[in-house]
C-alpha positions in Angstrom: 6.6 -13.7 7.0 7.4 -10.1 6.0 7.4 -11.0 2.3 4.0 -12.6 2.6 2.7 -9.4 4.1 4.1 -7.4 1.2 2.4 -9.9 -1.2 -0.9 -8.8 0.3 -0.4 -5.2 -1.0 0.0 -6.1 -4.7 -2.3 -7.9 -7.1 -0.9 -9.1 -10.4 -3.3 -9.6 -13.3 -3.3 -10.4 -17.0 -4.8 -7.9 -19.5 -6.9 -8.9 -22.5 -8.2 -7.6 -25.7 -6.1 -5.6 -28.2 -3.0 -5.6 -26.0 -0.4 -3.0 -27.2 2.7 -4.6 -28.7 6.0 -4.0 -26.9 6.9 -0.3 -27.3 9.8 2.1 -26.7 9.2 5.6 -25.4 5.4 5.4 -25.2 3.5 7.6 -22.8 1.0 6.4 -20.2 -1.7 8.3 -18.3 -4.7 7.4 -16.2 -7.9 9.4 -16.1 -11.0 8.1 -14.4 -11.3 4.3 -14.9 -9.1 4.2 -18.1 -5.4 4.0 -18.9 -4.2 5.7 -22.1 -1.1 4.6 -23.9 0.0 6.7 -26.9 2.8 6.6 -29.4 6.1 4.8 -29.1 8.3 2.8 -31.4 7.5 -0.8 -32.2 10.3 -3.0 -30.8 9.9 -5.7 -33.5 10.0 -3.4 -36.6 11.5 -0.2 -35.1 8.6 1.6 -36.8 7.2 4.7 -35.1 3.5 4.6 -34.2 0.8 7.1 -33.4 -1.7 4.5 -32.1 -3.7 5.2 -28.9 -4.6 2.2 -26.7 -7.2 2.5 -23.9 -7.3 0.0 -21.0 -10.5 -0.3 -19.0 -9.3 -0.5 -15.4 -12.4 -2.4 -14.3 -12.2 -5.2 -16.9 -8.5 -4.9 -17.8 -9.5 -5.2 -21.5 -7.5 -3.1 -24.0 -8.9 -1.6 -27.1 -7.2 0.4 -29.8 -8.9 3.8 -30.2 -10.3 4.7 -33.6 -11.6 8.2 -33.8 -15.3 9.1 -34.5 -16.2 9.6 -38.2 -15.2 13.0 -39.4 -12.9 13.7 -36.5 -9.3 14.9 -36.8 -6.6 12.3 -37.4 -4.1 11.4 -34.6 -0.9 13.4 -34.2 2.2 12.3 -36.2 4.0 9.2 -34.9 6.5 9.9 -32.1 8.3 8.5 -29.1 9.9 9.9 -25.9 7.2 12.6 -25.9 5.2 13.8 -22.9 1.5 13.3 -22.2 -0.1 15.1 -19.3 -3.7 15.4 -17.9 -5.4 18.8 -18.0 -8.3 19.2 -15.6 -9.3 15.5 -16.1 -10.7 16.6 -19.5 -7.8 16.6 -21.9 -4.6 14.8 -22.6 -1.8 17.2 -23.6 0.8 15.7 -25.9 4.0 17.6 -26.6 7.2 17.1 -28.5 9.1 13.9 -28.8 11.0 12.4 -31.7 9.4 11.3 -34.9 9.9 10.8 -38.6 11.0 13.8 -40.5 8.3 12.8 -43.1 5.2 12.5 -40.9 3.1 10.8 -43.5 2.6 7.2 -42.5 3.1 6.1 -46.1 6.7 7.4 -46.2 7.8 7.1 -42.6 9.8 3.9 -43.0 12.6 5.6 -44.8 12.3 9.0 -43.3 14.9 10.6 -41.1 14.1 11.4 -37.5 13.5 14.9 -36.1 12.5 16.5 -32.8 9.0 17.8 -32.5 7.6 21.0 -30.8 3.9 20.6 -31.4 1.0 20.5 -28.9 -1.9 18.1 -29.5 -5.0 17.7 -27.2 -7.1 14.6 -26.8 -10.6 15.4 -25.6 -11.6 12.7 -23.1 -15.3 13.4 -23.4 -15.5 13.0 -27.2 -12.5 10.8 -27.6 -11.2 12.9 -30.4 -8.0 14.8 -31.2 -7.8 18.6 -31.4 -5.0 20.9 -32.6 -5.1 24.3 -30.9 -4.1 27.4 -32.9 -1.0 28.6 -31.2 -0.3 32.3 -31.4 3.3 33.3 -32.5 5.5 34.0 -29.5 9.1 34.7 -28.6 8.7 32.0 -25.9 8.0 29.1 -28.4 10.2 26.3 -27.2 12.9 24.6 -29.1 11.9 21.1 -30.5 12.9 18.4 -28.1 12.4 14.9 -26.8 12.9 13.1 -23.5 11.9 16.2 -21.6 10.0 16.7 -18.4 6.5 18.2 -18.4 3.8 19.1 -15.9 0.3 20.7 -15.9 -0.5 23.1 -13.1 -3.9 24.7 -13.2 -4.1 26.3 -16.7 -0.4 26.3 -17.3 1.6 23.6 -19.1 5.3 23.6 -18.2 8.1 22.0 -20.3 11.5 21.5 -18.7 14.7 20.4 -20.3 15.0 17.6 -22.8 17.4 17.0 -25.7 17.7 18.0 -29.3 18.6 15.8 -32.2 22.3 16.3 -31.5 21.6 14.8 -28.0 22.5 18.2 -26.4 20.5 19.2 -23.4 18.1 22.1 -23.7 18.5 24.2 -20.6 15.2 26.1 -20.4 11.8 26.1 -18.9 8.8 27.1 -21.1 5.2 27.8 -20.0 2.2 27.4 -22.3 -1.2 28.9 -21.3 -3.8 26.3 -22.1 -6.6 28.9 -21.9 -5.0 31.5 -24.0 -3.4 29.1 -26.4 0.0 30.7 -26.4 3.5 30.2 -25.1 3.7 32.9 -22.4 7.1 32.4 -20.8 10.6 31.1 -21.4 13.5 31.0 -18.9 16.9 29.6 -19.1 18.2 27.2 -16.4 21.8 26.1 -15.6 21.1 22.4 -15.1 20.6 19.4 -17.4 17.2 17.8 -17.0 15.8 14.9 -19.0 13.6 11.8 -18.7 16.5 9.4 -18.3 17.4 10.6 -14.8 14.9 13.2 -13.5 11.2 13.8 -12.7 9.2 17.0 -12.3 6.2 17.4 -10.1 4.0 20.3 -8.7 3.0 19.7 -5.1 -0.1 21.3 -3.6 1.6 22.0 -0.3 5.0 23.4 0.8 8.0 21.1 0.8 9.5 20.2 4.2 9.0 22.9 6.9 8.8 25.7 4.3 5.9 28.0 5.2 6.3 30.4 2.3 3.7 30.8 -0.4 4.4 27.9 -2.6 1.6 28.4 -5.0 2.8 27.3 -8.4 5.9 25.6 -7.2 7.7 23.3 -9.6 10.0 20.6 -8.1 12.6 18.6 -9.8 14.1 15.4 -8.4 17.2 14.0 -10.2 19.6 11.2 -9.6 22.8 10.8 -11.5 26.3 9.3 -11.3 24.7 5.9 -10.8 27.8 4.1 -9.5 27.9 6.5 -6.6 24.5 8.0 -6.8 23.9 11.7 -6.3 20.4 12.8 -5.4 19.1 16.3 -6.0 15.8 17.9 -5.0 15.2 21.5 -6.2 12.2 23.8 -6.3 11.4 27.0 -8.2 8.4 29.1 -9.0 8.5 29.7 -12.7 5.1 31.3 -12.8 6.1 34.0 -10.3 9.9 34.5 -10.3 11.9 36.0 -13.1 14.6 35.0 -13.6 13.8 31.5 -12.3 15.7 30.8 -9.1 16.1 27.3 -7.6 15.9 26.4 -3.9 18.0 23.4 -2.9 16.3 20.8 -0.6 18.8 18.0 -1.3 20.4 17.9 2.1 17.0 17.9 3.8 16.1 14.5 2.4 16.3 11.7 5.0 15.3 8.1 5.6 16.6 4.8 6.9 17.6 4.0 3.3 17.5 6.5 0.4 16.6 5.5 -3.2 19.3 4.1 -5.4 19.9 5.6 -8.8 16.7 4.9 -10.9 16.8 5.0 -14.7 13.9 6.5 -16.6 12.1 7.4 -13.4 8.4 8.3 -13.1 6.8 10.4 -10.4 3.3 10.8 -9.1 1.8 12.8 -6.3 -0.7 11.2 -3.9 -1.8 13.0 -0.7 1.3 14.2 1.1 3.7 11.8 -0.7 5.8 11.7 -3.9 5.8 8.3 -5.5 9.0 7.6 -7.4 9.5 4.5 -9.6 12.1 3.4 -12.0 14.6 0.7 -13.0 17.5 0.0 -10.6 20.4 -1.5 -12.6 23.8 -2.7 -11.3 26.2 -5.2 -12.9 24.7 -8.0 -10.8 21.1 -6.9 -10.2 18.2 -5.3 -12.1 14.8 -4.6 -10.6 11.8 -2.2 -10.8 11.8 -0.1 -7.6 9.0 1.9 -6.0 9.8 4.6 -3.4 7.8 7.2 -1.5 8.9 10.5 0.0 6.8 12.4 2.6 6.6 15.9 1.2 6.3 17.4 4.8 9.3 15.7 6.3 11.2 14.8 3.0 11.7 11.3 4.5 12.0 8.4 2.0 10.7 4.8 2.4 10.8 1.8 0.1 7.5 0.3 -1.1 8.1 -3.5 -1.0 5.8 -5.4 -3.4 7.0 -8.8 -2.4 7.3 -11.7 -4.8 5.1 -10.0 -7.4 8.2 -8.0 -8.4 9.6 -11.0 -10.3 9.4 -10.7 -14.1 9.9 -7.6 -16.3 8.1 -4.6 -14.9 8.7 -1.4 -16.9 6.6 1.6 -16.2 4.1 2.9 -13.5 1.1 5.2 -13.6 -1.1 6.3 -10.7 -4.8 5.9 -10.3 -5.3 8.7 -7.7 -9.0 8.0 -7.3 -8.5 4.4 -6.2 -5.1 5.3 -4.6 -3.5 2.4 -6.5 -0.3 2.3 -8.5 -0.5 0.4 -11.8 2.8 -1.1 -13.1 2.8 -2.6 -16.6 5.0 -5.4 -17.7 5.3 -9.1 -18.5 5.7 -11.7 -15.7 7.5 -14.1 -18.0 10.1 -11.8 -19.5 13.6 -10.7 -18.3 13.8 -7.1 -17.0 17.4 -6.7 -18.0 16.8 -7.7 -21.6 13.8 -5.4 -21.8 15.7 -2.5 -20.2 18.5 -2.9 -22.7 15.9 -2.5 -25.5 14.0 0.2 -23.5 11.0 -2.0 -24.0 7.7 -1.5 -22.3 5.3 -4.5 -22.1 1.6 -4.4 -21.5 0.6 -8.0 -21.0 0.3 -7.8 -17.2 -0.4 -5.2 -14.6 0.7 -5.2 -11.0 -1.7 -3.2 -8.9 -0.2 -1.8 -5.7 -2.5 -0.6 -2.9 -0.7 2.4 -1.6 -3.0 3.0 1.4 -1.5 -0.2 2.9 1.7 1.8 3.2 0.0 4.9 4.7 0.0 6.7 1.4 -3.4 8.1 0.4 -5.3 11.4 -0.1 -6.4 12.6 3.3 -10.1 13.8 3.7 -11.0 17.4 3.2 -12.5 19.4 6.1 -14.8 22.4 5.8 -13.0 25.1 7.8 -16.1 26.7 9.5 -18.0 23.5 10.2 -16.6 22.8 13.6 -17.6 25.8 15.6 -21.0 26.2 14.0 -21.9 22.5 14.3 -20.8 22.1 17.9 -22.6 25.2 19.0 -25.8 23.9 17.4 -25.4 20.5 19.2 -25.0 22.3 22.5 -28.1 24.4 22.0 -31.1 22.5 23.5 -33.6 25.0 22.2 -32.9 23.7 18.6 -33.7 20.1 19.5 -36.9 18.3 18.7 -36.0 14.8 20.0 -33.5 13.0 22.2 -30.9 10.2 21.7 -30.6 7.8 24.6 -27.2 6.0 25.0 -26.9 2.5 26.5 -25.7 4.0 29.8 -28.8 6.1 30.0 -27.5 9.5 29.0 -30.0 11.6 27.1 -28.7 14.0 24.4 -31.1 16.6 22.8 -30.8 16.7 19.0 -32.4 18.1 15.9 -33.9 15.4 13.7 -33.5 17.5 10.5 -29.8 17.7 10.9 -29.5 14.0 11.6 -31.6 13.2 8.5 -29.3 15.4 6.4 -26.2 13.4 7.1 -27.5 10.0 8.2 -29.5 8.4 5.4 -30.5 5.4 7.4 -32.1 7.7 10.0 -33.9 9.6 7.2 -35.3 6.5 5.5 -35.9 4.1 8.4 -36.3 6.1 11.6 -37.6 9.5 10.7 -41.0 8.4 9.3 -41.9 6.7 12.6 -40.6 9.6 14.8 -42.8 12.1 12.9 -45.9 10.2 14.0 -45.0 10.6 17.7 -45.5 13.7 19.9 -42.3 15.7 20.2 -42.0 15.2 23.9 -41.9 11.4 23.3 -39.4 11.3 20.5 -36.6 9.3 22.0 -34.2 7.1 20.0 -32.5 4.3 21.8 -28.9 4.2 20.5 -26.7 1.0 20.7 -23.6 2.7 22.0 -22.4 4.2 25.3 -22.4 8.0 25.9 -18.8 8.6 24.7 -19.4 7.0 21.3 -22.9 8.3 20.9 -21.7 11.9 21.5 -18.8 11.5 19.1 -21.2 10.1 16.5 -23.5 13.1 16.9 -20.6 15.5 16.8 -19.7 14.1 13.4 -23.3 14.5 12.2 -23.3 18.1 13.2 -19.9 19.1 11.9 -19.2 16.6 9.0 -15.8 16.0 10.6 -13.8 14.6 13.5 -12.7 17.7 15.4 -12.9 16.9 19.1 -10.5 15.1 21.4 -13.4 12.8 22.3 -13.7 11.6 18.8 -10.0 10.8 18.5 -9.8 8.3 21.4 -8.8 5.0 19.9 -11.7 3.0 21.2 -14.2 5.7 20.1 -12.7 5.8 16.6 -13.0 2.1 16.3 -16.7 2.1 17.2 -17.3 5.1 14.8 -15.7 3.1 12.0 -18.0 0.1 12.8 -21.0 2.4 12.8 -20.0 4.0 9.6 -19.6 0.6 8.0 -22.9 -0.7 9.4 -24.9 2.4 8.3 -23.1 2.8 4.9 -21.7 6.3 5.6 -18.7 6.7 3.2 -17.7 10.1 4.5 -17.4 8.8 8.1 -15.6 5.7 6.8 -13.0 7.9 5.2 -12.6 10.2 8.2 -12.3 7.3 10.7 -10.0 5.3 8.5 -7.7 8.3 8.1 -7.7 8.9 11.9 -6.9 5.3 12.7 -4.0 5.5 10.2 -2.7 8.5 12.0 -2.7 6.9 15.5 -1.4 3.5 14.4 1.3 2.5 16.8 2.3 -0.7 18.6 -0.1 0.0 21.4 -3.1 0.5 19.1 -2.2 -2.0 16.3 -4.3 -4.9 17.6 -7.4 -2.7 18.0 -6.9 -1.2 14.6 -6.4 -4.6 13.0 -9.6 -6.1 14.5 -11.6 -3.0 13.6 -10.3 -2.9 10.0 -11.1 -6.6 9.6 -14.7 -6.1 10.8 -15.2 -3.2 8.4 -13.4 -4.6 5.3 -10.7 -1.9 5.4 -8.1 -4.2 3.9 -5.3 -1.6 3.5 -5.6 -0.4 7.1 -5.7 -4.1 8.3 -2.5 -4.9 6.4 -0.7 -1.9 7.7 -1.7 -2.7 11.3 -0.6 -6.3 10.8 2.8 -5.1 9.5 3.2 -2.9 12.7 2.5 -5.9 14.9 4.9 -8.2 13.0 7.7 -5.6 13.0 7.2 -4.9 16.7 7.4 -8.7 17.4 10.6 -8.9 15.5 12.1 -6.0 17.4 11.1 -7.5 20.7 12.8 -10.8 19.6 15.9 -8.9 18.7 16.0 -7.1 22.0 15.5 -10.4 23.8 18.4 -12.0 21.9 20.6 -9.1 22.6 19.7 -9.2 26.3 20.5 -12.9 26.4 23.9 -12.3 24.9 24.7 -9.3 27.1 22.3 -9.0 30.1 21.1 -5.6 31.1 18.6 -4.5 33.8 15.1 -4.9 32.4 14.2 -1.2 33.0 17.3 0.0 31.2 16.7 -2.4 28.3 13.1 -1.1 28.0 14.3 2.5 27.9 16.8 1.8 25.2 14.6 -0.4 23.0 11.0 0.5 23.8 8.8 -0.3 20.8 5.7 1.5 22.2 6.1 4.6 20.0 7.0 2.8 16.8 5.0 3.7 13.7 5.3 2.2 10.3 
């Protein structure tokens, strides 16, 4: 049963169109509703390429990009480069390994060299740009298989290797606004794409309450037979010399990630998503793990039977909160890993919200006090809301119309024809739910204890679905995720089913199934070694379980 639940979280689909050929060392990024695959080495001919392929995530149709007439040509062919997204407007391509003779006419016989150039792909005009880079003492050494991150207007390059396969122990910072390398610092660790990932969280790691603005984090795993995991953070934009803080011993979890080769990382909400190939002498599989950035606790993302086949690389669609994994269902993952081959014939789409991983809603900091004070001021009201249990609440119709489009379009015109003293709207909910709904309309948030009662939240989600209120749907769904336990799972499941919140429904179902399994385990243990029922309940109570 558990595997069938996992199957509900992942959809596997074929891609069509100009599907990229199998590639080695290509880069993958998602911006908006498109996936971009650039560069790589062709597996069949071992020839380097500088082709750019674009996958429409709605239709899953590939097309090979051809630049507009008169636009700049694509960058030289390369692989094991980096491509990062800059403010959802540009792709930033740096480094990699390519032919020493960059001309496509002579690259077949050319020797390889490491690259140190920066190329920008404009996502609005779909054209390449080559910024003029001012000379600098901080210009990085040419490299490939490095780590790279964009943070605000800064582009950070970490580690990598030169053509002698020696690690480059430095961090370099490029200012994307100024167009110059502005910083370079040495580090005493080896970092590369084979065993490490870099990420820039928007909130402090663990229980650290220091100012973590501009924090760069590096997760590494090495010594794969007896894996060692390392989690370090630094602030290269602030601290000189760069100093690292070690969080390795703070990581926890029922099970920790195994050693993953060529890992990829993504940030979604309060979680780090880590993916990569897990390889042992007897087993090879593509793994997905998540770490809560607040608690540093790991959990495995089980995708069920869809994990069969050859799955090679992941990329995150943060808007839809889904992870796309490219591969080929019919191929063997071990054979493809030995070739470092990435396939693009199929995509497995993992709904991360079903695992409680999503971007939480944003709250306006000053909305609560002002909104609630206005709701509690009868002199501002020009009508009344009547609940089903006959409680009358004075409200301002203009505020309701601002945040409740159904009221503005369907109810407001009729009310304006009535005298103010007779403006009464009969609402279909009891007082507790009606008041919670009005509190949302006045504050644009769920701030009160009244609003966070499970039964009230369930009714608010149904109202949000019925009146097509996306903001309230987001807020109530998040709140129901937060209070999901064994005691609330059935209510959450039924409400999610009624409102088409599939991810929340699946997560609630998983809680109920896991709770039932635990109760069965407790019962079998009790049958084998009887204990007083009250003592057994104290030792194995499932009431506080959360998944």
